[in-house]
N, C-alpha and C positions, 0 to 999 in steps of 0.2 A: 428481526430487521425487517423493514418494510422497503422493498426495492422499487415495485412497480415495474415500469419500462425503463429500467436503468441498468448501466453495467458496472461491474466492480473491477478495480485495477490493483493486482498485486505487484509491488515495486522489488523486483528480485534481482537487479542488475548491479548491485554493489559488489566490490572488490572483497569484502571480508576480511580486510587486512589484519584486523585484530583477532578475529576469531581463528585465522589460519586455515580455514577451509570453507566451502560454500555453504552458505547458511541455509539456503533453500533445501539442502539435501540432509541436513541434521535430522535426526529422528527424535520424534516424541510420541510415546504410546504405539509404538510399532508402524508408525508412518513418518514420512518426511514432513518438514514443515511446510513445504509448498502443497503437498497433498491435504494435510489436515486442515490449512487455511482455505485452499480453493474449494474443498467440499463445504465448509461452513458458508462461505459466500455463495456458492451455487445454490444453496437451498432458498436463498432470498433473492437474488439477482438473476437476471435474465441471461446475462453473460459474463464470463470471466476472463479478463485479460491479464497477461503476465508480461510484464515489461523486463525483458531480459539484458538491456544495456547494450553497449555498442559492439559487442563480440557475439558470435553465434552461440546458442545455448550449449553448454555441456553435455556430454553423453549421459551422465547421470540425470541432469535436468531434463532432457529430451525422454529419458524412459519414464521419469516420474509423470510427466505430462502425457505420456502415451498411456499409461495406467489410469489416469483421470478421464482419458477419452474412451478408453476401452469401457470403464464404468459408466458412461453415458453423460458426463459432464461436458458441456461446450466450453472448452478452454482454447484460447489463442494466445499466440505471443506477439509481441511488438517489439521491434527493435529500434534503438535510438536512430534518429535521423542524423545524428553527427557521428562521425568516424572515430573520433577520440574521446576517451571517456570524460564526460562531463558532469557527473555525479546524478543524483537522484532527480534534479530538476529536469534534466534532458529525458529522463523516463516519463516524467509528467507531460513534457512536450510531445513526444512520441504517441502517447496514449491519448492526449486530447485530440490529436489527429486522427484517431482510429476508432473512437467511441461512437456508437449509434445513437445513443441518448445524449440530451443536451448537457447532462452532467453525470458524473460518476463518482462513485467512492473509492478513495485512494488509500491504501494501506501497506507498511512495509511488511515484507515476508517474515520477519523475526518479530512482528507482534502478534503472538500465537493465539491470544483468546480476545478477540474484539467484542466490546460490551454493546450488545445489541440495542439497548435503550439510548446509548450514547449516539450510535450510528444513526438510528430513527431521529434523534435531537439535530443532528447534523444535516440531515436530508431535509428535515422540516425548515430549518433556518434558511438553507441554500434555495429553497422553493420561494422565496419572497421576491416581489417583482424587482428586476435590475439586480439582483444578487448574483455575484459571480462566482461565489464559493463560500463555505463554512470551515473554519479552522477552530479547533478547540485550544484553550490556553488553561494549563494547569501548573498551579505553584510557580506561576510568572513566566512559564515556558510554552512558547506556541509549538504545537505539534503538527508539523506539516506534513508529516508521513501517515496520518490519522485523519483525513479529511475529505471534504467533497469539493470538487472543482469543476466549473463550467467550461465547456467547449469554448465559449466566448474569451476565455482567458489566452488561447493559444497565441495569439500575435504578442501579447505582453511577455508572455513566458519566454518566447523566442528572443524577444529584446533583451531581457534579462540576461539569457546565455550569451548572446551576441557581445554583451557588455562584460562579459568575464564572472558573471553570479552564477552560483552552483547550488546555493542553500534553499532548501524547500522553504524555511522560515521566511524567504524575502516575499512570498505570495501573499503572506498575512498583511504586508503593508500596502497593497495594492487596493485602490479605492473600489468599493464594491464587493470585497470579501470580508464577510463577517467573522469575527473573533468571537467564540462562544466559550465564556467562563465555566470551567469544570470545577468541581468540588475537589479538595486536595486528595479525598479519600480514594478518588477514582485514578490517582496517578499510577498505580500499578498497572493499568491498561496500556500504558505507553512504555513500559519498560522492556526495551527490545534485548536481544541477546547478541551482545558485542564481543564477549570474551568466553573462553573455554569455561571458566569459572561460572558464569552467569548461565550457561547452557547446561552445565551439570546441575545446577541448583534447579532449574525449570525441570529437567528430566527427573529429579528426584521427587519433585512434588507431583508429578504426574504419576509416577509410578506408585508413590504413596497413596494415590487417590484423593490428593489435597486440592487438585485443580478441578 
């Protein structure tokens, strides 16, 4: 990845209702998802922010972030501005108000293996004059949880939330946000871990050395 003076944001404030346990603390390859992803991003970006939702971080998440900091990674938490749970879009709102760079790369905590080439492509697309962000679309689906967003989007994101919108996909419809078409073969990059079965399959791949 090529980050330059850019921040990366991990969206980790979801309720994990289908998984039944906090996704950020699931283990792959002897480390939690949050640690695995933060370390990868920290190698390329100047700062890693973790969006923790409207509730304080759990004890487990706080411990994982502590281990990252002890290891020298500059990781910070960002809480939602809204008291009630408003979905991942609220996490984007909070992070856009906290980033130090004009734009940042956003990724859901359960997208465990970000493709560096695709991240670089999104960063390049978002650097165009007047661009407010870059969102990939694969197999006809926009992937709002693996995207680059500009801080100039903050007012529009807040307006969407005020109107009851909570979906990240809504950002792709904003004028100035580029939609980057991605080949179908890259679709596995966007396969999150939503259920115990999906997690077990991912863990098996890692343990078998297939990842």
